C-alpha positions in Angstrom: 94.9 145.6 71.7 91.8 145.9 69.4 94.1 145.8 66.4 95.8 142.6 67.7 92.5 141.0 68.3 91.3 141.8 64.9 94.6 140.5 63.4 94.1 137.2 65.2 90.5 136.9 64.0 91.6 137.5 60.5 94.4 135.0 60.7 92.0 132.3 62.1 89.5 133.0 59.4 92.3 132.8 56.7 93.6 129.6 58.1 90.2 128.1 57.9 90.2 128.6 54.2 93.7 127.2 53.6 93.8 123.7 52.4 95.0 121.1 55.0 98.0 120.0 52.9 99.2 123.6 52.6 98.7 124.2 56.3 100.8 121.1 57.1 103.5 122.2 54.8 103.6 125.6 56.6 103.8 124.0 60.1 106.6 121.7 59.0 108.4 124.6 57.6 108.1 126.4 60.9 109.5 123.3 62.8 112.4 123.0 60.4 113.2 126.7 61.1 113.0 126.0 64.9 115.3 123.0 64.6 118.0 125.1 62.8 117.6 127.8 65.4 119.9 126.9 68.4 118.1 126.3 71.8 119.2 128.1 75.0 120.0 126.1 78.2 116.7 127.3 79.7 114.8 125.9 76.7 116.6 122.6 77.0 115.7 122.3 80.7 112.1 123.2 80.1 111.9 120.7 77.4 113.5 118.1 79.7 111.1 119.0 82.5 108.0 118.6 80.3 109.3 115.3 78.9 109.9 113.9 82.4 106.4 115.0 83.6 104.8 113.3 80.6 106.6 110.0 81.0 107.3 109.6 84.8 105.6 106.9 86.9 105.2 109.1 89.9 101.5 109.9 90.7 100.4 113.4 90.1 103.6 114.7 88.4 102.1 114.4 84.9 99.6 117.1 85.8 102.5 119.6 86.6 103.7 119.3 83.0 100.4 120.0 81.3 98.9 123.3 80.4 96.2 123.5 83.0 94.6 126.3 85.2 96.7 127.4 88.0 94.2 126.1 90.6 94.6 122.6 89.4 98.4 122.9 89.3 98.4 124.3 92.9 96.1 121.5 94.0 98.5 118.8 92.7 101.5 120.5 94.1 99.9 120.5 97.6 98.9 116.8 97.3 102.4 115.9 96.2 104.1 117.8 99.0 101.7 116.3 101.6 102.3 112.8 100.3 106.0 113.3 100.4 106.0 114.6 104.0 103.8 111.8 105.2 106.1 109.2 103.6 109.2 110.8 105.1 107.5 110.8 108.6 106.5 107.2 108.4 109.8 106.1 107.0 111.6 107.9 109.7 109.6 105.9 112.3 110.4 102.6 110.6 114.1 103.6 110.4 114.2 104.4 114.2 112.6 101.0 114.9 115.1 99.2 112.7 118.0 100.9 114.4 116.8 100.8 118.0 115.1 97.4 118.1 116.4 95.2 115.4 116.1 92.0 117.5 113.1 90.3 118.9 112.9 87.3 121.3 110.1 84.9 120.4 109.4 81.3 120.8 111.2 78.8 118.7 109.4 76.9 115.9 110.1 73.5 117.5 110.8 72.0 120.9 114.3 71.0 122.1 115.0 67.6 123.6 116.6 67.6 127.0 119.4 65.4 125.6 120.7 68.5 123.7 121.5 70.3 126.9 123.6 69.3 129.9 122.1 68.3 133.3 122.3 71.3 135.6 125.4 71.7 137.8 124.4 71.3 141.4 126.4 73.1 144.1 125.8 72.0 147.7 127.0 74.0 150.7 126.5 72.9 154.3 125.5 75.4 157.0 127.9 73.6 159.3 131.3 75.3 158.6 133.3 73.1 161.0 132.8 70.3 163.6 131.4 71.7 166.8 133.7 71.3 169.8 134.9 73.3 172.8 136.6 75.7 170.4 133.3 76.5 168.6 131.8 77.9 171.9 135.0 79.8 172.4 134.8 81.3 168.9 131.4 82.7 169.7 132.8 84.4 172.8 135.6 85.8 170.7 133.1 87.3 168.3 131.4 89.0 171.1 134.7 90.4 172.3 135.4 91.8 168.8 131.9 93.4 168.6 132.6 95.1 171.9 135.9 96.4 170.6 138.1 94.2 172.8 141.2 92.5 171.7 141.6 88.7 171.3 143.3 86.8 174.1 147.0 86.1 173.6 146.7 82.4 174.6 145.1 81.3 171.3 147.0 78.6 169.4 148.0 79.2 165.8 145.4 76.7 164.6 142.6 78.3 166.7 143.5 81.8 165.5 143.5 80.6 161.8 140.1 78.8 162.1 138.5 81.8 163.9 139.7 84.3 161.3 138.6 82.0 158.5 135.1 81.7 160.0 134.8 85.4 160.1 134.7 85.3 156.3 132.1 82.5 155.9 129.7 82.7 158.9 126.5 84.7 158.6 127.3 87.3 161.2 124.6 89.8 160.6 125.6 91.7 163.7 129.1 92.2 162.4 128.8 95.8 161.5 131.9 97.2 163.2 135.0 97.4 161.1 137.5 94.9 162.6 141.1 95.8 163.2 143.9 93.6 161.7 144.1 90.7 164.2 147.1 88.9 162.7 150.0 90.2 160.7 150.5 87.0 158.7 148.5 86.2 155.5 146.4 83.1 155.7 145.9 80.3 153.3 142.1 80.2 153.5 141.8 77.3 151.0 144.0 75.0 153.1 142.3 76.0 156.3 138.8 75.4 154.9 139.8 72.0 153.7 141.3 71.0 157.1 138.5 72.3 159.3 135.4 71.3 157.2 133.7 68.0 157.2 134.9 65.5 154.7 132.8 64.9 151.6 132.1 61.3 152.7 130.5 62.6 155.9 128.3 65.2 154.2 127.2 63.1 151.2 126.6 59.6 152.4 125.4 58.1 149.1 125.0 59.3 145.5 123.2 57.9 142.6 123.5 58.9 138.9 121.7 57.2 136.1 120.1 54.9 138.6 123.4 53.4 139.8 124.8 54.1 143.2 128.2 55.6 143.0 130.9 56.9 145.3 130.1 60.6 145.8 133.8 61.5 145.7 133.8 60.3 142.0 131.1 62.6 141.1 131.5 65.7 143.2 134.2 68.4 142.9 135.3 71.1 145.4 134.0 74.6 145.0 135.0 77.5 147.1 132.2 80.0 147.6 131.4 82.8 149.9 129.9 80.1 152.2 133.2 78.3 152.4 133.9 74.8 151.0 131.1 73.4 148.9 130.7 70.4 146.6 129.5 70.5 143.0 128.2 68.0 140.6 128.5 68.2 136.8 130.4 71.5 136.8 133.4 72.4 134.6 136.8 71.6 136.0 138.9 74.5 137.0 141.1 73.8 134.0 138.1 74.3 131.7 136.5 77.3 133.3 139.4 79.4 134.6 142.5 80.8 132.8 145.8 79.3 133.5 147.3 82.0 135.7 144.4 81.9 138.2 144.4 80.2 141.5 141.1 78.4 140.8 142.7 76.8 137.8 144.8 74.6 140.1 142.4 74.0 143.1 139.0 73.2 141.6 138.1 70.1 139.7 138.5 66.4 139.9 142.2 66.7 138.8 143.0 68.7 141.9 141.5 66.1 144.3 144.0 63.5 145.3 141.5 61.1 146.7 139.5 60.7 143.5 139.7 57.1 142.3 138.1 57.3 138.9 135.4 59.3 137.2 133.8 56.2 135.7 130.4 57.8 135.3 131.5 60.9 133.5 134.1 61.3 130.8 136.0 64.4 131.8 137.1 65.4 128.2 135.3 68.6 127.4 133.4 68.4 124.1 130.4 70.8 124.8 129.9 74.5 124.4 126.7 76.3 125.0 126.5 77.9 121.5 127.3 74.7 119.6 126.0 72.0 122.0 127.3 68.4 122.0 129.1 67.1 118.9 126.9 65.0 116.6 128.4 61.6 117.4 129.2 62.2 121.1 128.3 59.3 123.5 125.4 59.6 126.0 127.6 59.6 129.0 129.8 62.6 128.4 131.1 65.7 130.0 129.3 67.7 131.2 126.7 64.9 131.9 123.3 64.8 130.2 120.2 62.6 130.3 117.7 61.5 127.6 114.4 61.4 129.6 112.6 63.2 132.4 112.7 60.3 134.9 113.7 60.0 138.5 115.6 56.8 137.6 118.1 59.0 135.6 118.1 61.7 138.2 120.9 63.0 140.6 120.1 61.4 143.9 122.1 62.2 147.1 121.6 61.5 150.8 122.9 64.6 152.8 123.9 64.1 156.4 123.6 66.7 159.1 125.3 65.7 162.4 123.0 67.0 165.0 125.7 67.2 167.7 127.6 69.6 165.4 124.8 72.1 164.7 126.3 75.5 165.0 123.8 78.2 165.5 126.5 80.8 166.2 127.8 80.6 162.6 124.8 79.9 160.5 122.1 81.5 162.6 118.8 79.9 163.0 118.9 78.0 159.7 120.4 74.5 159.3 120.9 72.0 156.5 122.2 72.8 153.0 122.0 75.4 150.4 121.5 74.1 146.9 122.3 76.2 143.8 121.4 75.1 140.2 123.4 76.6 137.4 124.9 75.8 134.0 128.1 73.8 134.1 130.2 76.7 132.7 128.9 79.2 135.3 130.5 80.0 138.6 128.1 79.2 141.5 126.7 82.2 143.2 124.7 81.3 146.3 124.0 84.9 147.1 121.9 85.1 144.0 119.5 82.2 144.3 119.4 78.9 146.1 117.1 76.2 147.5 117.1 75.3 151.1 117.3 71.7 152.1 116.4 71.4 155.8 117.4 68.4 158.0 114.9 65.5 158.0 113.3 66.5 154.7 113.0 64.8 151.3 113.3 67.4 148.6 112.3 66.7 144.9 113.3 69.3 142.4 111.8 69.1 138.9 114.0 71.2 136.7 112.6 73.3 133.8 115.2 74.6 131.4 114.9 78.2 130.2 117.1 78.6 127.1 117.6 81.4 124.6 119.2 80.8 121.2 120.3 83.2 118.6 119.8 83.1 114.8 122.7 83.5 112.5 121.2 86.7 110.9 121.8 88.9 113.9 125.5 88.2 114.2 126.3 91.2 112.1 124.6 93.6 114.5 126.7 95.2 117.2 126.2 93.8 120.8 124.7 97.0 122.1 121.8 96.6 119.5 121.2 92.9 119.9 121.6 93.1 123.7 123.9 90.1 124.0 127.4 88.9 123.5 128.6 86.1 121.3 131.2 83.8 123.0 134.2 85.3 121.2 133.2 89.0 121.6 133.7 89.6 125.3 137.0 88.7 126.8 137.2 87.9 130.5 140.4 88.2 132.4 139.8 85.3 134.8 137.4 83.0 132.8 137.8 81.1 129.6 134.0 81.0 129.0 131.9 84.1 128.8 128.5 84.2 130.6 126.7 87.0 132.3 127.2 85.4 135.7 131.0 85.0 135.2 131.2 88.6 133.9 129.4 89.8 137.0 131.8 87.9 139.3 134.8 89.3 137.4 133.4 92.8 137.6 132.8 92.5 141.4 136.4 91.1 141.8 137.9 94.1 139.9 135.7 96.6 141.9 136.6 95.0 145.2 140.3 95.1 144.4 140.1 98.7 143.4 138.0 99.7 146.5 139.7 97.5 149.1 143.1 96.7 147.6 142.3 93.0 147.9 139.8 90.3 147.0 138.1 87.5 148.9 139.4 84.0 148.8 136.2 82.9 146.9 136.8 85.4 144.1 138.7 84.5 140.9 142.3 85.8 141.3 145.9 85.4 140.3 148.6 84.5 142.7 149.9 88.0 143.0 146.5 89.5 144.1 146.2 90.0 147.9 143.5 88.2 149.8 141.4 90.3 152.1 142.0 89.8 155.8 139.6 90.2 158.6 140.1 94.0 158.7 138.7 94.2 155.2 135.5 92.3 155.8 133.3 95.4 156.1 135.0 96.9 153.0 134.3 94.0 150.7 130.8 93.5 152.1 129.9 97.1 151.1 131.8 96.9 147.8 129.0 95.0 146.0 126.3 97.5 147.2 128.4 100.5 146.2 129.1 98.9 142.8 125.4 98.3 142.1 124.6 101.8 143.2 127.2 103.3 140.9 126.1 101.2 138.0 122.5 102.2 138.6 123.4 105.9 138.6 125.4 105.6 135.4 123.3 103.2 133.5 122.4 105.9 130.9 125.9 107.3 130.7 128.0 105.8 127.9 131.2 107.0 129.6 130.3 105.4 133.0 132.4 102.7 134.5 129.9 99.9 133.8 130.5 96.2 133.9 129.0 95.8 130.4 127.8 92.3 131.4 125.2 91.6 128.7 123.6 88.2 128.6 125.2 85.5 126.4 123.4 85.3 123.0 123.0 81.7 123.8 122.0 81.4 127.5 120.6 78.6 129.7 119.1 78.8 133.1 117.1 76.4 135.2 113.9 77.0 137.0 112.8 74.6 139.7 109.5 73.2 140.9 110.1 72.0 144.5 108.1 69.5 146.5 109.1 68.2 149.9 108.1 65.8 152.7 109.3 64.4 155.9 112.2 62.0 155.9 112.5 59.7 158.9 116.2 59.3 159.4 116.0 56.9 162.3 113.7 54.5 160.5 115.8 54.7 157.4 119.0 53.8 159.3 117.2 50.9 161.1 115.9 49.5 157.8 119.3 49.9 156.1 121.1 48.5 159.1 123.6 51.4 159.2 125.3 52.4 162.3 127.0 55.8 162.0 128.3 55.9 165.5 127.0 59.4 166.1 123.6 61.2 166.1 122.7 62.5 162.6 119.7 63.6 160.6 119.4 62.8 156.9 118.1 64.9 154.0 117.2 63.2 150.7 117.7 65.3 147.6 116.4 64.2 144.1 116.9 66.4 141.1 115.5 65.6 137.7 114.1 67.2 134.5 110.3 67.8 134.5 109.7 67.1 130.8 111.4 65.3 128.0 111.3 68.4 125.8 111.0 72.1 126.3 110.3 75.2 124.3 113.3 77.5 123.7 113.2 81.2 123.0 115.0 82.6 120.0 116.6 85.9 119.2 116.0 86.8 115.5 115.7 89.9 113.3 112.7 92.0 113.9 113.5 94.2 110.9 116.3 93.1 108.5 117.5 95.3 105.7 115.2 93.6 103.3 112.2 94.1 105.6 113.2 97.8 106.0 113.4 98.2 102.2 110.0 96.4 101.7 108.3 98.7 104.3 109.8 101.8 102.6 108.8 100.6 99.2 105.3 99.7 100.2 104.7 103.2 101.7 106.3 105.0 98.8 104.4 102.9 96.3 101.0 103.3 98.1 101.2 107.1 98.4 103.4 108.2 95.5 103.8 105.3 93.1 107.6 105.5 93.7 109.8 102.5 93.0 113.5 101.9 92.2 112.7 102.5 88.5 111.3 105.8 89.4 114.6 106.7 91.0 116.4 105.5 87.9 114.1 107.8 85.8 115.0 110.8 87.8 118.8 110.0 87.6 118.4 109.3 83.8 116.6 112.6 83.0 119.0 114.6 85.3 122.2 113.2 83.8 122.1 111.1 80.6 119.1 112.8 79.0 120.2 116.3 79.9 123.7 115.5 78.5 122.2 114.1 75.3 120.1 117.3 74.7 123.1 119.6 75.4 125.3 117.5 73.1 122.7 117.6 70.2 122.4 121.3 70.7 126.1 121.8 70.2 126.1 119.6 67.1 123.4 121.7 65.5 125.4 124.8 66.2 
């Protein structure tokens, strides 16, 4: 070791006395010899490594390719690893957020005029299921007999039996908890019976106004069969526009099915509106479904509802009398069990409607429905309905569940002609079916294989909130002032429905994190902590492929 040290000292001293041009000549000669000597693969990789470390744009890498003390090299290795791990952790959180919640619901940039949306559909159901006569008292006695487990008397006429069995499906019999036996072997046409035993429309709706002009109610209202029996609806879709061709409702609901309709002169019944696309650009003001241009009581729906006091039936409807009013979109089926407004006799009710609308941007159509939490109109097929909505889907789901659980459906459910209608012995079954369905869906809400309805909201949805004000309405003074003689005792209710404001703020589903946003967030984090960019990735690929191949090829050529 001492000899080697002495040799190096001598060499250094000798080199100090060698002229610079001679020394340069010697070094160039050594390099020429090294070029002629073939490199091993290890030498080529090391040369490529040092070249990459010297030229890369990544922070800290250049220190790993320099001849520095081991402490400095270890320090920069630790810093690089920590930066890489932090970037991976942060990018993982951004990726999870991009995958799990790609859609955000926020307020739209501008307000929407009420002329762009239809006037709400209004379904009105009377608490009086049938005129009160001697049979009504008898029907109450018959119900008590059934609750005690007794049989019906054999002297009932066919009409009395049909009406009583139909009322069992529509009245609010809270005490009816006993499962009834089958009381009649024949199947009933509940739609026909309801039409025959219910009050006519002219008796229930005395006068209607639309766009400030008094009109015949029969020209504006259509029949709707709900769980409360025969109801009447303004501004709803015809059965031919809402239901599929093979359903019973396709033929029995709408103006076309009412033989006593003279002409729908206020509303054009040619459908040109969809919830996603709205009204056509050049459509007239008076169109179908109807719409208005201002929030004004003069362009409201105005109706006088009549309640014959001598026909109040507390056995069927309980202690409440008057009408149930449901507001819904024209392409929705009315569900009075969900939400309704009570119009009591002798009251004037004013309902100011506030639309609640959610639209969808075009950018989220590429996301699957499970991630955007809504269905486009063409994505979810319904067996009984032409138009998808969350409410229609829930009704179809309940229909299918009831058919599976009870072997039948109610007369108010959408159905085909070959589906059996539940009789009186199935009332308890279908009343429990909805509760059982909700419980099953709740227990399997996190199970992907569960039998769930999959009734997501529509990507474009419309609901109506209501602000209600009421006051007393003196029916007697009103009739005297109008010089109207009904011929029987009755109490009026006055209902006025109008929009609250000329414009409203919609909500909008849009991308929370698009791919460009995800890429920008990743690039910002990588650039901040590591100086990484797309060109950095290209550098790595270049040195690992093209540059390495060039070095190996030049090595073979020298050999």
